[in-house]
DOLONU-689380 format. One record per residue (C-alpha): residue number from 1; residue in one letter; x, y, z. Coordinates in Angstrom, 2 decimals. Layout:
N
[NUM, 'A', [X, Y, Z]]
...
// end
This chain:
551
[1, 'X', [-44.68, 3.04, 16.20]]
[2, 'X', [-42.61, 6.18, 16.58]]
[3, 'X', [-41.88, 8.59, 19.67]]
[4, 'X', [-44.43, 11.44, 19.77]]
[5, 'X', [-44.21, 13.99, 17.06]]
[6, 'X', [-40.61, 12.77, 15.74]]
[7, 'X', [-39.18, 9.98, 13.53]]
[8, 'X', [-36.90, 8.95, 16.38]]
[9, 'X', [-37.35, 5.26, 17.32]]
[10, 'X', [-36.80, 3.81, 20.73]]
[11, 'X', [-34.98, 0.44, 21.07]]
[12, 'X', [-38.42, -1.15, 21.67]]
[13, 'X', [-40.02, 0.42, 18.69]]
[14, 'X', [-37.05, -0.67, 16.53]]
[15, 'X', [-37.26, -4.18, 17.90]]
[16, 'X', [-41.16, -4.41, 17.34]]
[17, 'X', [-40.42, -3.28, 13.77]]
[18, 'X', [-37.70, -6.02, 13.24]]
[19, 'X', [-39.82, -8.52, 14.92]]
[20, 'X', [-42.06, -9.80, 12.05]]
[21, 'X', [-39.06, -10.13, 9.70]]
[22, 'X', [-37.15, -12.10, 11.90]]
[23, 'X', [-39.96, -14.31, 12.72]]
[24, 'X', [-40.76, -14.77, 8.95]]
[25, 'X', [-37.21, -15.32, 7.98]]
[26, 'X', [-36.36, -17.22, 10.88]]
[27, 'X', [-39.19, -19.67, 10.60]]
[28, 'X', [-37.94, -20.37, 7.02]]
[29, 'X', [-34.33, -20.82, 8.27]]
[30, 'X', [-35.54, -23.42, 10.96]]
[31, 'X', [-36.91, -25.30, 7.74]]
[32, 'X', [-33.83, -24.87, 5.63]]
[33, 'X', [-31.64, -26.27, 8.80]]
[34, 'X', [-33.93, -29.15, 9.29]]
[35, 'X', [-33.33, -30.16, 5.47]]
[36, 'X', [-29.55, -29.44, 5.76]]
[37, 'X', [-28.97, -31.49, 9.05]]
[38, 'X', [-28.69, -34.73, 7.20]]
[39, 'X', [-27.50, -33.43, 3.81]]
[40, 'X', [-25.52, -30.42, 3.33]]
[41, 'X', [-24.04, -30.30, 7.06]]
[42, 'X', [-23.12, -33.76, 7.04]]
[43, 'X', [-21.30, -33.32, 4.02]]
[44, 'X', [-19.11, -30.44, 5.28]]
[45, 'X', [-18.76, -32.39, 8.48]]
[46, 'X', [-17.96, -35.70, 6.79]]
[47, 'X', [-15.39, -33.93, 4.41]]
[48, 'X', [-13.51, -32.01, 7.34]]
[49, 'X', [-12.99, -35.19, 9.26]]
[50, 'X', [-11.80, -36.90, 5.96]]
[51, 'X', [-9.34, -33.97, 5.55]]
[52, 'X', [-8.27, -33.99, 9.18]]
[53, 'X', [-7.63, -37.70, 9.05]]
[54, 'X', [-5.46, -37.37, 5.92]]
[55, 'X', [-3.22, -35.00, 8.08]]
[56, 'X', [-3.45, -37.12, 11.25]]
[57, 'X', [-0.32, -38.88, 11.94]]
[58, 'X', [-1.39, -41.07, 15.05]]
[59, 'X', [-3.02, -43.77, 12.57]]
[60, 'X', [-1.17, -46.09, 10.27]]
[61, 'X', [-1.91, -45.85, 6.43]]
[62, 'X', [-4.19, -48.97, 6.49]]
[63, 'X', [-6.32, -47.62, 9.25]]
[64, 'X', [-6.68, -44.34, 7.55]]
[65, 'X', [-7.84, -46.09, 4.32]]
[66, 'X', [-10.15, -47.90, 6.09]]
[67, 'X', [-11.74, -45.31, 7.87]]
[68, 'X', [-11.89, -42.95, 4.77]]
[69, 'X', [-13.87, -45.66, 3.32]]
[70, 'X', [-16.24, -45.67, 5.77]]
[71, 'X', [-16.81, -42.05, 5.64]]
[72, 'X', [-16.92, -41.86, 1.92]]
[73, 'X', [-19.62, -44.22, 2.01]]
[74, 'X', [-21.40, -42.03, 4.67]]
[75, 'X', [-20.27, -38.94, 2.44]]
[76, 'X', [-21.98, -40.39, -0.47]]
[77, 'X', [-25.37, -40.90, 1.45]]
[78, 'X', [-25.36, -37.16, 2.89]]
[79, 'X', [-24.80, -35.89, -0.89]]
[80, 'X', [-27.79, -38.12, -1.99]]
[81, 'X', [-29.64, -36.49, 0.93]]
[82, 'X', [-28.40, -33.12, -0.24]]
[83, 'X', [-29.21, -33.53, -3.74]]
[84, 'X', [-32.84, -34.82, -2.73]]
[85, 'X', [-33.49, -31.54, -0.67]]
[86, 'X', [-31.77, -29.10, -3.17]]
[87, 'X', [-34.89, -27.93, -4.75]]
[88, 'X', [-37.10, -27.71, -1.76]]
[89, 'X', [-33.90, -25.77, -0.08]]
[90, 'X', [-33.75, -23.31, -3.12]]
[91, 'X', [-37.52, -22.63, -2.89]]
[92, 'X', [-37.33, -21.64, 0.65]]
[93, 'X', [-34.37, -19.44, 0.06]]
[94, 'X', [-36.05, -17.62, -2.70]]
[95, 'X', [-39.11, -17.13, -0.38]]
[96, 'X', [-37.15, -15.80, 2.29]]
[97, 'X', [-35.10, -13.17, -0.03]]
[98, 'X', [-38.43, -12.03, -1.74]]
[99, 'X', [-39.68, -11.44, 1.55]]
[100, 'X', [-36.62, -9.45, 2.60]]
[101, 'X', [-36.52, -7.63, -0.59]]
[102, 'X', [-40.05, -6.57, -0.23]]
[103, 'X', [-40.33, -5.70, 3.38]]
[104, 'X', [-36.91, -5.10, 4.83]]
[105, 'X', [-36.10, -1.64, 3.83]]
[106, 'X', [-39.34, -0.34, 3.62]]
[107, 'X', [-40.90, -1.53, 6.80]]
[108, 'X', [-37.46, -1.34, 8.96]]
[109, 'X', [-34.20, -0.07, 7.66]]
[110, 'X', [-35.74, 2.96, 6.21]]
[111, 'X', [-37.59, 4.06, 9.42]]
[112, 'X', [-33.90, 3.27, 10.97]]
[113, 'X', [-32.36, 5.56, 8.70]]
[114, 'X', [-34.81, 8.16, 9.14]]
[115, 'X', [-34.56, 7.92, 13.10]]
[116, 'X', [-30.83, 8.15, 13.14]]
[117, 'X', [-30.98, 11.08, 11.04]]
[118, 'X', [-33.19, 12.97, 13.43]]
[119, 'X', [-30.96, 11.64, 16.36]]
[120, 'X', [-28.03, 13.07, 14.72]]
[121, 'X', [-29.93, 16.68, 14.44]]
[122, 'X', [-30.80, 16.20, 18.27]]
[123, 'X', [-27.32, 15.35, 19.28]]
[124, 'X', [-26.16, 18.46, 17.74]]
[125, 'X', [-28.56, 20.82, 19.13]]
[126, 'X', [-27.83, 19.24, 22.59]]
[127, 'X', [-23.97, 19.81, 22.09]]
[128, 'X', [-24.74, 23.39, 21.26]]
[129, 'X', [-27.06, 23.98, 24.03]]
[130, 'X', [-24.58, 22.49, 26.48]]
[131, 'X', [-21.70, 24.65, 25.00]]
[132, 'X', [-23.74, 27.50, 25.50]]
[133, 'X', [-24.94, 26.83, 29.07]]
[134, 'X', [-21.32, 26.05, 30.03]]
[135, 'X', [-19.90, 29.09, 28.38]]
[136, 'X', [-22.82, 31.29, 30.01]]
[137, 'X', [-21.98, 29.69, 33.66]]
[138, 'X', [-18.29, 30.01, 33.11]]
[139, 'X', [-18.66, 33.65, 32.34]]
[140, 'X', [-20.94, 34.18, 35.42]]
[141, 'X', [-18.42, 32.54, 37.77]]
[142, 'X', [-15.40, 34.47, 36.12]]
[143, 'X', [-17.29, 37.77, 36.76]]
[144, 'X', [-17.52, 37.10, 40.52]]
[145, 'X', [-14.07, 36.13, 40.92]]
[146, 'X', [-11.09, 38.47, 41.68]]
[147, 'X', [-8.23, 36.15, 42.65]]
[148, 'X', [-6.15, 35.41, 39.59]]
[149, 'X', [-5.42, 31.79, 40.79]]
[150, 'X', [-9.08, 31.10, 41.25]]
[151, 'X', [-9.92, 32.53, 37.77]]
[152, 'X', [-7.08, 30.16, 36.42]]
[153, 'X', [-8.65, 27.18, 38.08]]
[154, 'X', [-11.80, 27.93, 36.64]]
[155, 'X', [-10.77, 28.18, 33.32]]
[156, 'X', [-9.06, 24.93, 33.66]]
[157, 'X', [-12.25, 23.52, 34.83]]
[158, 'X', [-14.30, 25.26, 32.13]]
[159, 'X', [-11.76, 23.84, 29.36]]
[160, 'X', [-12.24, 20.12, 30.71]]
[161, 'X', [-16.21, 20.60, 30.92]]
[162, 'X', [-16.01, 21.64, 27.15]]
[163, 'X', [-13.96, 18.48, 26.35]]
[164, 'X', [-16.30, 16.46, 28.15]]
[165, 'X', [-19.34, 17.88, 26.14]]
[166, 'X', [-17.34, 17.18, 23.02]]
[167, 'X', [-16.74, 13.60, 23.99]]
[168, 'X', [-20.35, 13.40, 24.83]]
[169, 'X', [-21.16, 14.56, 21.57]]
[170, 'X', [-18.85, 12.28, 19.63]]
[171, 'X', [-20.21, 9.51, 21.77]]
[172, 'X', [-23.73, 10.16, 21.17]]
[173, 'X', [-23.12, 10.45, 17.11]]
[174, 'X', [-21.16, 7.06, 17.23]]
[175, 'X', [-24.01, 5.26, 18.84]]
[176, 'X', [-26.30, 6.51, 16.13]]
[177, 'X', [-23.69, 5.49, 13.59]]
[178, 'X', [-23.51, 1.98, 15.11]]
[179, 'X', [-27.31, 1.84, 15.20]]
[180, 'X', [-27.74, 2.31, 11.64]]
[181, 'X', [-24.81, 0.06, 10.58]]
[182, 'X', [-26.25, -2.56, 12.72]]
[183, 'X', [-29.64, -2.26, 10.84]]
[184, 'X', [-27.85, -2.45, 7.42]]
[185, 'X', [-25.69, -5.50, 8.45]]
[186, 'X', [-28.66, -7.48, 9.90]]
[187, 'X', [-30.15, -7.93, 6.63]]
[188, 'X', [-27.07, -9.43, 5.28]]
[189, 'X', [-26.51, -11.57, 8.39]]
[190, 'X', [-29.98, -13.15, 7.13]]
[191, 'X', [-29.03, -13.85, 3.90]]
[192, 'X', [-25.50, -15.27, 5.09]]
[193, 'X', [-27.54, -17.93, 7.15]]
[194, 'X', [-29.65, -18.76, 4.17]]
[195, 'X', [-27.07, -18.87, 1.57]]
[196, 'X', [-24.15, -20.20, 4.02]]
[197, 'X', [-22.05, -17.18, 3.31]]
[198, 'X', [-22.52, -16.91, -0.28]]
[199, 'X', [-23.21, -13.34, -1.68]]
[200, 'X', [-23.60, -11.92, -5.17]]
[201, 'X', [-20.90, -9.62, -6.63]]
[202, 'X', [-23.45, -6.65, -5.98]]
[203, 'X', [-23.97, -7.78, -2.40]]
[204, 'X', [-20.47, -7.97, -1.74]]
[205, 'X', [-19.88, -4.57, -3.11]]
[206, 'X', [-22.64, -2.93, -0.97]]
[207, 'X', [-21.37, -4.34, 2.17]]
[208, 'X', [-17.62, -3.21, 1.40]]
[209, 'X', [-18.86, 0.36, 0.51]]
[210, 'X', [-21.05, 0.32, 3.77]]
[211, 'X', [-18.20, -1.04, 6.01]]
[212, 'X', [-16.02, 1.69, 4.37]]
[213, 'X', [-18.55, 4.47, 5.38]]
[214, 'X', [-18.68, 3.19, 8.80]]
[215, 'X', [-15.11, 3.22, 9.50]]
[216, 'X', [-14.21, 6.15, 7.47]]
[217, 'X', [-12.29, 8.65, 9.50]]
[218, 'X', [-11.70, 12.28, 7.88]]
[219, 'X', [-8.52, 12.90, 9.75]]
[220, 'X', [-6.84, 9.47, 8.98]]
[221, 'X', [-7.97, 9.83, 5.25]]
[222, 'X', [-6.32, 13.11, 4.75]]
[223, 'X', [-3.16, 11.68, 6.58]]
[224, 'X', [-2.92, 8.98, 4.22]]
[225, 'X', [-4.03, 10.43, 1.00]]
[226, 'X', [-3.63, 14.14, 1.24]]
[227, 'X', [-0.48, 14.51, -0.42]]
[228, 'X', [-1.67, 12.19, -3.42]]
[229, 'X', [-4.84, 14.63, -3.55]]
[230, 'X', [-2.60, 17.69, -3.65]]
[231, 'X', [-0.21, 16.03, -6.35]]
[232, 'X', [-3.24, 15.13, -8.33]]
[233, 'X', [-4.44, 18.60, -8.23]]
[234, 'X', [-1.23, 19.97, -9.15]]
[235, 'X', [-1.10, 17.53, -12.19]]
[236, 'X', [-4.50, 18.56, -13.23]]
[237, 'X', [-3.48, 22.15, -13.27]]
[238, 'X', [-0.30, 21.39, -15.49]]
[239, 'X', [-2.77, 19.36, -17.86]]
[240, 'X', [-4.91, 22.69, -18.10]]
[241, 'X', [-2.00, 25.18, -18.26]]
[242, 'X', [0.43, 23.42, -20.74]]
[243, 'X', [-1.84, 23.63, -23.95]]
[244, 'X', [-2.54, 27.25, -23.10]]
[245, 'X', [1.22, 28.21, -22.45]]
[246, 'X', [3.07, 25.80, -24.96]]
[247, 'X', [0.08, 24.90, -27.28]]
[248, 'X', [0.42, 21.10, -26.84]]
[249, 'X', [-1.48, 18.83, -24.60]]
[250, 'X', [0.26, 17.10, -21.85]]
[251, 'X', [-2.13, 14.09, -21.38]]
[252, 'X', [-1.36, 12.16, -24.39]]
[253, 'X', [-0.81, 8.24, -24.86]]
[254, 'X', [2.92, 9.28, -26.06]]
[255, 'X', [3.47, 11.43, -23.30]]
[256, 'X', [2.23, 8.61, -20.86]]
[257, 'X', [4.33, 6.01, -22.35]]
[258, 'X', [7.42, 8.29, -22.43]]
[259, 'X', [6.73, 8.69, -18.54]]
[260, 'X', [6.34, 4.91, -18.06]]
[261, 'X', [9.63, 4.68, -20.00]]
[262, 'X', [11.68, 7.08, -17.89]]
[263, 'X', [10.32, 5.61, -14.74]]
[264, 'X', [11.32, 2.12, -15.79]]
[265, 'X', [14.98, 2.44, -14.69]]
[266, 'X', [14.09, 4.55, -11.52]]
[267, 'X', [11.72, 1.89, -10.67]]
[268, 'X', [14.56, -0.57, -9.88]]
[269, 'X', [16.44, 2.15, -7.73]]
[270, 'X', [13.31, 2.93, -5.70]]
[271, 'X', [12.47, -0.70, -5.01]]
[272, 'X', [16.40, -1.20, -3.77]]
[273, 'X', [16.18, 1.62, -1.42]]
[274, 'X', [12.62, 0.66, -0.27]]
[275, 'X', [13.77, -2.21, 1.40]]
[276, 'X', [16.59, -0.31, 3.33]]
[277, 'X', [14.13, 2.36, 4.20]]
[278, 'X', [12.06, -0.54, 5.49]]
[279, 'X', [14.79, -1.26, 7.84]]
[280, 'X', [14.75, 2.46, 9.00]]
[281, 'X', [17.56, 3.44, 7.01]]
[282, 'X', [18.57, 5.00, 3.60]]
[283, 'X', [21.01, 5.12, 0.75]]
[284, 'X', [22.91, 8.14, -0.07]]
[285, 'X', [25.00, 6.58, -2.82]]
[286, 'X', [22.18, 5.60, -5.51]]
[287, 'X', [23.26, 8.37, -7.67]]
[288, 'X', [26.94, 7.34, -7.65]]
[289, 'X', [26.09, 3.73, -8.39]]
[290, 'X', [24.09, 4.89, -11.36]]
[291, 'X', [27.20, 6.67, -12.72]]
[292, 'X', [29.37, 3.81, -12.11]]
[293, 'X', [26.88, 1.29, -13.65]]
[294, 'X', [26.41, 3.52, -16.54]]
[295, 'X', [30.31, 4.17, -17.00]]
[296, 'X', [31.02, 0.43, -16.88]]
[297, 'X', [28.08, -0.71, -19.15]]
[298, 'X', [29.02, 1.99, -21.59]]
[299, 'X', [32.66, 0.80, -21.74]]
[300, 'X', [31.69, -2.98, -22.30]]
[301, 'X', [28.99, -2.08, -24.85]]
[302, 'X', [30.59, 0.85, -26.53]]
[303, 'X', [30.65, 1.03, -30.27]]
[304, 'X', [34.15, 0.17, -31.37]]
[305, 'X', [37.49, 0.72, -29.28]]
[306, 'X', [36.88, 2.85, -26.43]]
[307, 'X', [38.31, 6.46, -26.80]]
[308, 'X', [38.63, 7.05, -22.91]]
[309, 'X', [40.78, 5.04, -20.43]]
[310, 'X', [40.17, 3.60, -17.06]]
[311, 'X', [43.21, 3.86, -14.89]]
[312, 'X', [45.19, 4.60, -18.26]]
[313, 'X', [43.90, 1.31, -19.86]]
[314, 'X', [41.79, 1.55, -23.10]]
[315, 'X', [39.70, -1.26, -23.27]]
[316, 'X', [38.23, -3.11, -26.67]]
[317, 'X', [35.42, -5.40, -26.21]]
[318, 'X', [34.59, -5.40, -30.05]]
[319, 'X', [36.10, -8.95, -30.51]]
[320, 'X', [33.08, -10.12, -27.95]]
[321, 'X', [29.63, -11.03, -29.53]]
[322, 'X', [27.18, -8.27, -28.98]]
[323, 'X', [24.94, -10.46, -27.03]]
[324, 'X', [27.80, -11.38, -24.71]]
[325, 'X', [28.86, -7.98, -24.19]]
[326, 'X', [25.08, -7.17, -23.34]]
[327, 'X', [25.16, -9.71, -20.54]]
[328, 'X', [28.79, -9.18, -19.47]]
[329, 'X', [27.51, -5.32, -18.97]]
[330, 'X', [24.72, -6.55, -16.74]]
[331, 'X', [26.88, -8.76, -14.77]]
[332, 'X', [29.54, -6.02, -14.10]]
[333, 'X', [26.90, -3.57, -13.21]]
[334, 'X', [25.19, -5.75, -10.69]]
[335, 'X', [28.63, -7.10, -9.28]]
[336, 'X', [30.18, -3.45, -8.77]]
[337, 'X', [27.00, -2.16, -7.19]]
[338, 'X', [26.41, -5.19, -4.88]]
[339, 'X', [30.18, -4.88, -3.82]]
[340, 'X', [29.56, -1.53, -2.45]]
[341, 'X', [26.21, -2.22, -0.97]]
[342, 'X', [27.48, -5.05, 0.87]]
[343, 'X', [30.37, -3.05, 2.21]]
[344, 'X', [27.73, -0.54, 3.36]]
[345, 'X', [25.46, -3.11, 4.85]]
[346, 'X', [28.35, -5.17, 6.67]]
[347, 'X', [29.33, -1.87, 8.39]]
[348, 'X', [25.68, -0.85, 9.30]]
[349, 'X', [24.88, -4.37, 10.72]]
[350, 'X', [28.07, -5.14, 12.36]]
[351, 'X', [28.89, -1.78, 13.91]]
[352, 'X', [25.42, -0.61, 14.14]]
[353, 'X', [26.44, 2.45, 12.00]]
[354, 'X', [23.67, 4.59, 10.64]]
[355, 'X', [22.92, 4.10, 6.81]]
[356, 'X', [23.06, 7.69, 6.42]]
[357, 'X', [26.89, 7.51, 7.35]]
[358, 'X', [27.90, 4.13, 5.67]]
[359, 'X', [26.04, 4.97, 2.29]]
[360, 'X', [27.56, 8.73, 2.28]]
[361, 'X', [31.09, 6.99, 2.63]]
[362, 'X', [30.14, 4.70, -0.40]]
[363, 'X', [28.97, 7.83, -2.31]]
[364, 'X', [32.18, 9.80, -1.77]]
[365, 'X', [34.52, 6.40, -2.45]]
[366, 'X', [32.57, 5.65, -5.56]]
[367, 'X', [32.41, 9.07, -7.00]]
[368, 'X', [36.12, 9.76, -6.51]]
[369, 'X', [37.09, 6.25, -7.75]]
[370, 'X', [35.32, 6.54, -10.98]]
[371, 'X', [36.16, 10.11, -11.46]]
[372, 'X', [39.94, 9.70, -11.05]]
[373, 'X', [39.97, 6.43, -13.05]]
[374, 'X', [38.04, 7.71, -15.95]]
[375, 'X', [39.45, 11.38, -15.58]]
[376, 'X', [35.62, 12.35, -15.50]]
[377, 'X', [35.11, 11.77, -19.19]]
[378, 'X', [32.20, 10.57, -20.77]]
[379, 'X', [32.43, 7.31, -22.96]]
[380, 'X', [30.18, 7.96, -25.70]]
[381, 'X', [27.61, 5.79, -27.34]]
[382, 'X', [26.96, 1.90, -27.16]]
[383, 'X', [26.63, -0.18, -30.07]]
[384, 'X', [23.40, 1.07, -31.78]]
[385, 'X', [21.80, -2.27, -32.19]]
[386, 'X', [21.72, -3.34, -28.62]]
[387, 'X', [18.67, -1.34, -27.13]]
[388, 'X', [16.74, -2.46, -30.09]]
[389, 'X', [17.57, -5.84, -29.31]]
[390, 'X', [16.95, -5.98, -25.61]]
[391, 'X', [14.24, -3.26, -25.30]]
[392, 'X', [12.67, -2.58, -28.54]]
[393, 'X', [9.68, -0.69, -29.26]]
[394, 'X', [6.75, -2.75, -30.38]]
[395, 'X', [3.89, -0.77, -32.11]]
[396, 'X', [5.31, 2.15, -30.42]]
[397, 'X', [5.18, 0.32, -26.82]]
[398, 'X', [8.38, 0.75, -25.05]]
[399, 'X', [9.38, -2.90, -23.70]]
[400, 'X', [11.54, -1.40, -21.24]]
[401, 'X', [8.38, -0.92, -19.02]]
[402, 'X', [8.09, -4.83, -18.95]]
[403, 'X', [11.28, -4.85, -17.17]]
[404, 'X', [10.24, -2.63, -14.48]]
[405, 'X', [7.00, -4.81, -14.28]]
[406, 'X', [8.94, -8.07, -13.68]]
[407, 'X', [11.01, -6.27, -10.87]]
[408, 'X', [7.92, -5.29, -9.45]]
[409, 'X', [6.66, -8.71, -9.24]]
[410, 'X', [9.79, -10.52, -8.00]]
[411, 'X', [10.35, -7.86, -5.11]]
[412, 'X', [6.75, -8.04, -4.29]]
[413, 'X', [7.14, -11.88, -3.96]]
[414, 'X', [10.05, -11.61, -1.91]]
[415, 'X', [8.70, -9.14, 0.46]]
[416, 'X', [5.30, -11.17, 0.91]]
[417, 'X', [5.83, -14.87, 0.26]]
[418, 'X', [9.33, -15.30, 1.66]]
[419, 'X', [10.90, -15.93, 5.07]]
[420, 'X', [13.43, -13.13, 4.16]]
[421, 'X', [10.37, -10.69, 3.45]]
[422, 'X', [8.64, -11.32, 6.79]]
[423, 'X', [12.03, -11.05, 8.54]]
[424, 'X', [12.55, -7.68, 6.93]]
[425, 'X', [9.36, -6.40, 7.98]]
[426, 'X', [9.94, -7.53, 11.70]]
[427, 'X', [13.59, -6.13, 11.90]]
[428, 'X', [12.28, -2.91, 10.31]]
[429, 'X', [9.42, -2.79, 12.98]]
[430, 'X', [11.45, -3.79, 16.13]]
[431, 'X', [14.92, -5.39, 15.53]]
[432, 'X', [15.25, -6.10, 19.22]]
[433, 'X', [11.97, -7.98, 19.27]]
[434, 'X', [13.33, -9.95, 16.02]]
[435, 'X', [16.40, -10.68, 17.48]]
[436, 'X', [14.79, -12.20, 20.54]]
[437, 'X', [12.70, -14.19, 18.43]]
[438, 'X', [15.31, -15.91, 16.57]]
[439, 'X', [15.79, -13.67, 13.36]]
[440, 'X', [19.35, -12.71, 12.38]]
[441, 'X', [19.19, -9.02, 12.34]]
[442, 'X', [22.84, -8.84, 10.96]]
[443, 'X', [21.99, -11.05, 7.93]]
[444, 'X', [18.59, -9.66, 7.39]]
[445, 'X', [20.36, -6.25, 7.02]]
[446, 'X', [23.18, -7.33, 4.76]]
[447, 'X', [20.75, -9.00, 2.69]]
[448, 'X', [18.47, -6.09, 2.22]]
[449, 'X', [21.78, -4.26, 1.21]]
[450, 'X', [22.62, -6.93, -1.36]]
[451, 'X', [19.05, -6.87, -2.72]]
[452, 'X', [19.38, -3.07, -3.26]]
[453, 'X', [22.64, -3.47, -4.96]]
[454, 'X', [21.27, -6.13, -7.68]]
[455, 'X', [18.40, -3.62, -8.22]]
[456, 'X', [20.69, -0.80, -8.54]]
[457, 'X', [22.96, -2.79, -10.97]]
[458, 'X', [19.88, -3.83, -13.13]]
[459, 'X', [18.47, 0.05, -12.96]]
[460, 'X', [21.81, 1.43, -14.14]]
[461, 'X', [22.24, -1.01, -16.98]]
[462, 'X', [18.90, -0.56, -18.09]]
[463, 'X', [19.32, 3.40, -18.07]]
[464, 'X', [22.55, 2.86, -20.21]]
[465, 'X', [20.27, 0.97, -22.79]]
[466, 'X', [17.67, 3.62, -22.55]]
[467, 'X', [20.05, 6.56, -23.18]]
[468, 'X', [22.27, 4.63, -25.84]]
[469, 'X', [25.14, 4.92, -23.35]]
[470, 'X', [27.18, 8.01, -22.46]]
[471, 'X', [28.21, 6.86, -19.29]]
[472, 'X', [30.20, 9.16, -16.88]]
[473, 'X', [30.88, 9.61, -13.31]]
[474, 'X', [28.71, 12.59, -13.00]]
[475, 'X', [25.47, 10.79, -14.55]]
[476, 'X', [22.92, 10.07, -11.83]]
[477, 'X', [23.60, 12.81, -9.51]]
[478, 'X', [20.63, 13.60, -7.63]]
[479, 'X', [18.86, 10.38, -8.48]]
[480, 'X', [19.08, 9.28, -4.63]]
[481, 'X', [16.92, 11.99, -3.56]]
[482, 'X', [14.34, 10.86, -6.36]]
[483, 'X', [14.18, 7.28, -5.31]]
[484, 'X', [13.96, 7.87, -1.64]]
[485, 'X', [11.25, 10.79, -2.13]]
[486, 'X', [9.18, 7.97, -4.36]]
[487, 'X', [9.42, 5.70, -1.58]]
[488, 'X', [8.24, 8.28, 1.17]]
[489, 'X', [5.67, 9.48, -1.23]]
[490, 'X', [4.42, 5.87, -1.72]]
[491, 'X', [4.14, 5.42, 2.03]]
[492, 'X', [7.21, 3.50, 2.97]]
[493, 'X', [7.66, 4.86, 6.49]]
[494, 'X', [11.12, 6.02, 7.88]]
[495, 'X', [10.20, 4.72, 11.30]]
[496, 'X', [10.56, 1.14, 9.77]]
[497, 'X', [8.40, -1.67, 9.15]]
[498, 'X', [5.98, -0.19, 7.09]]
[499, 'X', [5.18, 0.10, 3.60]]
[500, 'X', [4.05, -1.59, 0.22]]
[501, 'X', [5.31, -2.47, -2.96]]
[502, 'X', [2.27, -0.75, -4.50]]
[503, 'X', [3.19, 2.45, -2.73]]
[504, 'X', [6.66, 2.41, -4.21]]
[505, 'X', [5.14, 2.05, -7.69]]
[506, 'X', [2.84, 5.12, -7.25]]
[507, 'X', [5.54, 7.26, -5.77]]
[508, 'X', [7.69, 6.39, -8.77]]
[509, 'X', [5.14, 7.34, -11.22]]
[510, 'X', [4.09, 10.62, -9.23]]
[511, 'X', [7.80, 11.83, -9.32]]
[512, 'X', [8.56, 10.95, -12.91]]
[513, 'X', [5.11, 12.35, -14.08]]
[514, 'X', [5.46, 15.52, -12.13]]
[515, 'X', [9.25, 16.13, -13.56]]
[516, 'X', [8.25, 15.36, -17.07]]
[517, 'X', [5.18, 17.81, -16.75]]
[518, 'X', [7.48, 20.50, -15.32]]
[519, 'X', [10.18, 19.96, -18.02]]
[520, 'X', [7.38, 20.07, -20.72]]
[521, 'X', [5.79, 23.22, -19.22]]
[522, 'X', [9.56, 24.76, -19.58]]
[523, 'X', [9.98, 25.12, -15.77]]
[524, 'X', [13.94, 25.42, -14.90]]
[525, 'X', [15.52, 22.34, -13.61]]
[526, 'X', [16.52, 24.10, -10.27]]
[527, 'X', [12.96, 25.13, -9.65]]
[528, 'X', [11.90, 21.54, -9.98]]
[529, 'X', [14.22, 20.75, -7.06]]
[530, 'X', [12.15, 22.97, -5.11]]
[531, 'X', [8.72, 21.22, -5.71]]
[532, 'X', [10.78, 17.98, -5.26]]
[533, 'X', [11.88, 19.29, -1.92]]
[534, 'X', [8.40, 20.54, -0.67]]
[535, 'X', [6.71, 17.18, -1.59]]
[536, 'X', [9.36, 15.37, 0.52]]
[537, 'X', [8.97, 17.56, 3.47]]
[538, 'X', [5.23, 17.30, 3.22]]
[539, 'X', [5.18, 13.42, 2.67]]
[540, 'X', [7.69, 12.84, 5.75]]
[541, 'X', [5.67, 15.15, 8.01]]
[542, 'X', [2.42, 13.25, 7.26]]
[543, 'X', [4.30, 10.22, 7.98]]
[544, 'X', [5.63, 11.61, 11.31]]
[545, 'X', [2.11, 12.73, 12.07]]
[546, 'X', [0.60, 9.00, 11.55]]
[547, 'X', [3.50, 7.59, 13.67]]
[548, 'X', [2.81, 10.25, 16.71]]
[549, 'X', [-1.11, 9.37, 16.32]]
[550, 'X', [-0.33, 5.62, 16.41]]
[551, 'X', [1.93, 6.17, 19.54]]
// end
């Protein structure tokens, strides 16, 4: 059955091994097809006809009903035939599956796997022999030459020959890989025909794993996941080091909940800027908007009369019911943030201004106005009953996390299930093509900034509740870098039009967990910026490499 003294199968030998299996299962399949012809096949055909007729606008309603009545009568007959042949079909399918289970792997697939293994060895041996031969030939040729130009030409030719040998090796290995994959897939093709595309959970998982191995590329995998792997290794190292240095475990339920609690307001900010990065933009004003929102929310929800003033006016909201002050603070935060993001969005969309410039201007204006109007003072704590009312801890579980989950669900829906979300990807990928196809680039851009402002307002309001107030113009400094970095680490590409909400979620958790871990370990805050900077640099580098590879 096999080639002389080897396990390598020729195409004819492989076909000969497969022939009895195909003949046996094929014979059963013919019987099943005959039993299904007037039963299952008819049921499917008639049902499709009925569904198509319901959507058809050519016929009148009466004509449709008359035709559907006829079809349903035929459908009942076909179902009766299907029910009559059901047991016989089931027996035939079981017979074929038992035969496959007993013969396919032992008599065919294992032989193909062994053959492919040997073919890989031979391909590698041929490659090494070819490289040695080419190198020897090159050295002999160069030793006979004296003209520098001829030597240079020979080196160029030799380099091309080495490249051709490398490509031939890759081609041979891919052919072996294709052959083994086809042998694996053929079994499920037979089962697919027998069961009409119905697989068990185990069979579906086996096919997915095989397809993953078949399409796996080490370089692409490292480009996509290398940074995550490095961060996981760092986090594992921190989990090992922290108990030794600080005499306390890092990976505890309480610490995980604290990380999630800290990540929740930041999730809103990251989701907001993610939409702008999807448009190949950014937002440098996030931190200052958090400071502005925190200040406004603290003033409204302050416990008692405010001690600080805004443009010389001291606010007193003690006469407003607590729940009213909570929602008023939320509305004010959203309105203030949305006004400024809309301004930045307008200048970006109308005058083709880069978001870096428009949002940097926003950052300066916001910080200047808030600092000047409040003299840069902190407004103290909010009413102590408010956080427990809006984000209580239930059995030590911080419900602020549920707000973040809700935000993720809503933004995911907008991105993936609405026309605006599809337009967002289209404009981010190619604004010129999007414009030609009838999409308003102006309104999509402004819409993305408005959505970001709403999310920033929610985020700053939640942070105010989490921190019990203490709003000031300086609060939130550097948060824009965390939000942008979380998006980049999560795979939202700066080239535009590429990214998923799941990536943003992972990015926020990664940065929050890393910051929490470093703080627990006692690493200086300034050094934490170094870690963040390195992670951002590597993330953008990998993103650029993926973009260059795609181009």
